[in-house]
C-alpha positions in Angstrom: 14.3 -20.5 0.3 10.7 -20.3 1.4 7.6 -22.0 -0.2 4.2 -20.3 0.0 1.6 -23.1 -0.8 -1.4 -20.8 -0.1 -0.7 -18.4 -3.0 -3.4 -19.7 -5.3 -6.0 -19.3 -2.7 -4.8 -15.8 -1.9 -4.8 -14.9 -5.5 -8.4 -16.2 -5.9 -9.6 -14.3 -2.8 -8.0 -11.1 -4.0 -9.1 -11.3 -7.6 -5.5 -11.4 -8.9 -4.6 -13.1 -12.2 -3.9 -16.8 -11.8 -0.3 -17.6 -11.5 0.8 -14.1 -10.8 1.7 -14.6 -7.2 3.7 -17.7 -7.8 5.5 -15.9 -10.7 6.2 -12.8 -8.5 7.6 -14.8 -5.6 10.0 -16.7 -7.8 11.2 -13.9 -10.0 14.7 -12.7 -9.4 14.9 -8.9 -9.2 11.2 -8.5 -8.2 10.5 -7.6 -4.6 7.1 -7.9 -2.9 6.5 -5.7 0.1 3.6 -4.0 1.9 0.1 -5.4 2.2 0.6 -8.3 -0.1 3.6 -9.5 1.8 1.6 -9.1 5.1 -1.1 -11.4 3.6 1.5 -13.9 2.5 3.1 -13.9 6.0 -0.4 -14.1 7.6 -2.7 -16.2 5.4 -5.3 -16.3 8.1 -5.7 -12.5 7.9 -9.1 -11.4 6.7 -7.8 -7.9 5.9 -8.3 -7.4 2.1 -5.5 -6.0 0.0 -5.9 -2.4 -1.2 -3.1 -2.7 -3.8 0.1 -4.6 -4.6 3.4 -3.0 -3.9 6.5 -4.3 -5.7 10.0 -3.1 -6.6 11.6 -4.2 -9.9 15.2 -4.0 -10.9 14.5 -4.3 -14.6 11.7 -2.7 -16.7 11.4 -6.0 -18.6 9.4 -7.2 -15.6 6.6 -5.0 -16.6 6.7 -6.4 -20.2 6.4 -9.9 -18.8 3.5 -8.9 -16.6 1.7 -7.4 -19.5 2.2 -10.4 -21.8 1.6 -13.1 -19.2 -1.0 -11.5 -17.0 -2.6 -8.7 -18.9 -1.3 -6.0 -16.6 -0.9 -2.6 -18.3 1.5 -0.1 -16.7 1.7 3.6 -16.9 4.4 5.9 -15.5 3.4 8.2 -12.6 4.9 11.7 -12.4 6.7 12.0 -9.1 9.0 14.5 -7.3 11.8 12.0 -7.1 14.3 10.3 -9.4 12.8 6.9 -8.6 10.5 5.9 -11.5 7.1 4.8 -10.3 4.5 2.9 -12.3 0.9 1.9 -11.8 -0.3 -1.3 -13.3 -3.8 -2.8 -13.6 -5.2 -6.0 -15.1 -8.6 -5.6 -16.7 -11.3 -3.2 -15.7 -13.5 -2.6 -12.7 -12.1 -3.4 -9.2 -8.9 -5.2 -10.3 -6.0 -4.6 -7.9 -3.6 -1.8 -8.7 0.0 -2.7 -8.8 2.4 0.0 -7.6 5.9 -0.6 -9.0 9.1 1.3 -8.1 11.9 0.8 -10.6 15.2 0.7 -8.9 18.7 -0.2 -10.2 20.1 -2.7 -7.7 19.4 -5.1 -4.9 21.1 -2.5 -2.6 18.7 0.2 -3.6 15.7 -2.1 -3.1 17.0 -2.9 0.4 17.6 0.7 1.1 14.0 1.5 -0.1 12.4 -1.2 2.1 14.6 -0.8 5.1 13.8 2.9 5.5 10.1 2.5 5.9 8.6 4.1 9.0 7.2 1.0 10.6 8.9 -2.3 11.6 6.4 -4.5 9.8 7.1 -2.8 6.5 10.8 -3.6 6.6 10.4 -6.9 4.9 10.6 -7.9 1.2 10.2 -11.2 -0.6 12.2 -11.9 -3.7 12.9 -15.2 -5.5 11.6 -17.2 -2.5 13.8 -15.3 -0.1 12.5 -13.1 2.7 14.7 -10.1 3.4 14.3 -8.1 6.6 15.9 -5.3 8.5 18.7 -6.9 10.6 17.7 -4.6 13.5 14.7 -6.9 14.0 14.4 -10.7 14.3 12.4 -12.2 11.4 10.1 -14.2 13.8 9.3 -11.0 15.8 8.4 -9.1 12.6 6.2 -12.0 11.4 4.5 -12.2 14.8 3.9 -8.4 14.8 2.2 -8.8 11.4 0.0 -11.7 12.7 -1.0 -9.7 15.8 -1.4 -6.4 13.9 1.1 -4.5 15.9 3.2 -2.0 14.1 6.0 -0.1 15.8 7.4 3.2 14.5 11.2 2.9 13.9 13.0 5.6 15.7 16.1 7.4 14.3 17.2 8.9 11.1 16.1 7.4 7.8 17.5 7.7 4.3 14.6 9.3 2.3 16.4 9.9 -1.0 14.5 7.2 -2.9 11.1 8.3 -1.7 8.8 11.0 -3.1 9.2 14.5 -1.4 5.7 14.2 0.0 6.6 10.9 1.7 5.6 12.1 5.2 2.1 12.8 3.9 2.0 9.4 2.2 3.1 7.7 5.4 0.4 9.6 7.5 -2.3 8.3 5.1 -0.9 4.8 5.2 -0.9 4.8 9.1 -4.6 5.9 9.0 -5.4 3.0 6.7 -3.5 0.5 8.9 -5.5 1.6 12.0 -8.7 1.2 10.0 -7.6 -2.4 9.3 -7.2 -3.1 13.0 -3.5 -2.5 13.5 -2.1 -0.8 16.6 0.6 1.7 15.8 3.1 2.1 18.6 5.6 5.0 18.9 
């Protein structure tokens, strides 16, 4: 179990609804990954969030986020069976929440552990940090802090991803480089 005492300050700096991050990190069946998790791991990072990436195992999570935090979700048409949703609280420059709705912890882990870069093979759920067992957790956290991403070699299970995943990953890599990350093959 891990405590993240800096979440309120992070929420303030990113313009997220108060209490959202504490709720998200302690909710069973909700997984935080991507840029938000990188900011949680490295609170000293000045790299602003572009959006918030989460996986939910139950659609009720979206209902709770709407009632408690004013986040309204809409389904996104995709070329995969994985249902994707975009949520936003308020108007203007509020952060967008990308939510993938999966059916089990195993699917969530398969989704996260098949990302192209080592630093993206982490997920936080219910105060537990899950990571790809091919890597040591300390090494992954250090790579996030030093902005060093390594492309994972070998075959990946792409069945939960959109068919245009390679294009999405290319754009993501460009954004990472703009944020000061080194991407190593």
